[in-house]
C-alpha positions as CSV (number, residue, x, y, z in Angstrom):
1,M,0.0,0.0,0.0
2,K,1.4,3.4,-1.0
3,E,1.5,6.2,1.6
4,N,-0.1,9.5,0.4
5,R,2.7,11.9,1.3
6,I,2.8,15.6,0.6
7,K,5.8,16.7,-1.5
8,P,8.3,19.0,0.3
9,E,7.8,21.5,-2.6
10,D,4.1,21.7,-1.8
11,I,4.8,22.3,1.9
12,L,7.0,25.3,1.0
13,L,4.4,26.7,-1.4
14,K,1.7,26.3,1.3
15,F,3.7,28.4,3.8
16,Y,4.8,30.9,1.2
17,H,1.3,31.5,-0.1
18,R,-0.1,31.8,3.4
19,N,2.1,34.7,4.5
20,G,5.6,34.5,3.1
21,Y,7.3,36.9,0.8
22,M,10.4,37.4,-1.4
23,R,12.7,40.4,-1.6
24,C,15.3,41.2,-4.2
25,P,17.6,44.2,-4.4
26,K,16.3,47.5,-5.9
27,R,18.3,48.9,-8.7
28,T,17.8,52.6,-8.0
29,L,17.7,54.2,-4.6
30,T,17.1,57.7,-3.2
31,D,19.7,59.1,-0.9
32,Q,17.4,58.5,2.1
33,E,16.7,54.9,1.1
34,K,20.5,54.1,0.8
35,Q,20.9,54.6,4.6
36,T,18.2,52.1,5.6
37,Y,18.2,49.8,2.7
38,K,18.5,46.1,3.3
39,K,20.6,44.6,0.6
40,G,20.4,41.1,-0.9
41,Y,18.0,38.4,-1.9
42,E,15.7,37.0,0.8
43,I,12.7,34.7,1.1
44,R,10.7,34.5,4.3
45,L,8.5,31.7,5.4
46,V,6.5,32.3,8.5
47,A,5.7,29.6,11.1
48,R,3.0,29.9,13.8
49,S,4.6,27.3,16.0
50,E,7.8,25.3,16.5
51,T,6.1,22.3,14.8
52,E,5.5,24.4,11.7
53,L,9.1,25.6,11.8
54,K,10.4,22.0,11.9
55,E,8.1,21.2,8.9
56,I,9.4,24.2,6.9
57,C,13.1,23.4,7.7
58,Q,12.7,19.7,6.7
59,A,11.0,20.6,3.5
60,L,13.7,23.2,2.7
61,R,16.5,20.7,3.2
62,K,14.8,18.0,1.2
63,T,14.5,20.5,-1.7
64,G,18.1,21.6,-1.6
65,F,17.7,24.9,0.3
66,K,20.0,26.1,3.1
67,P,17.8,27.9,5.6
68,G,19.1,30.9,7.6
69,K,18.7,31.3,11.3
70,P,15.0,31.6,12.3
71,F,13.9,34.6,14.4
72,Q,10.9,35.6,16.4
73,K,8.7,38.3,15.0
74,A,5.7,39.2,17.1
75,R,4.1,35.8,17.9
76,Q,5.4,34.1,14.8
77,I,8.7,32.5,13.8
78,V,10.3,33.7,10.6
79,Q,12.5,31.2,8.6
80,P,14.7,33.2,6.2
81,I,16.4,31.9,3.1
82,Y,19.2,34.1,1.8
83,G,21.1,34.4,-1.5
84,K,20.5,35.0,-5.2
85,Q,20.8,31.3,-6.1
86,Q,18.3,30.2,-3.5
87,F,16.0,33.1,-4.5
88,E,16.1,32.0,-8.2
89,H,15.6,28.3,-7.2
90,F,12.5,29.3,-5.1
91,N,11.2,31.5,-7.9
92,L,11.5,28.5,-10.3
93,L,9.6,26.4,-7.8
94,L,6.8,29.0,-7.9
95,Q,6.8,29.2,-11.7
96,N,6.6,25.4,-12.0
97,A,3.7,25.3,-9.5
98,A,1.8,28.0,-11.5
99,K,2.3,26.0,-14.8
100,S,1.0,22.8,-13.3
101,K,-2.3,24.4,-12.2
């Protein structure tokens, strides 16, 4: 008998679509923005519990991502993923999911 398991990619997409987001560098900045601008590529997946965080981290590792250090934000736990390569990999995951719908 086959087990009906959820693919790790689907787990990541579930958390991303719930309340995650992606950030990439801006090309042009005003002088004021340059002082406070956060550089770099980042994806954030948000967990509402330690159990969800473990689920996110396992799915990230199974799909070839290297998660950053999670941090608390309000009553949630944010799991960041840094770097241009990982950003592009995640973006590809989103595109493939959109095509298969």
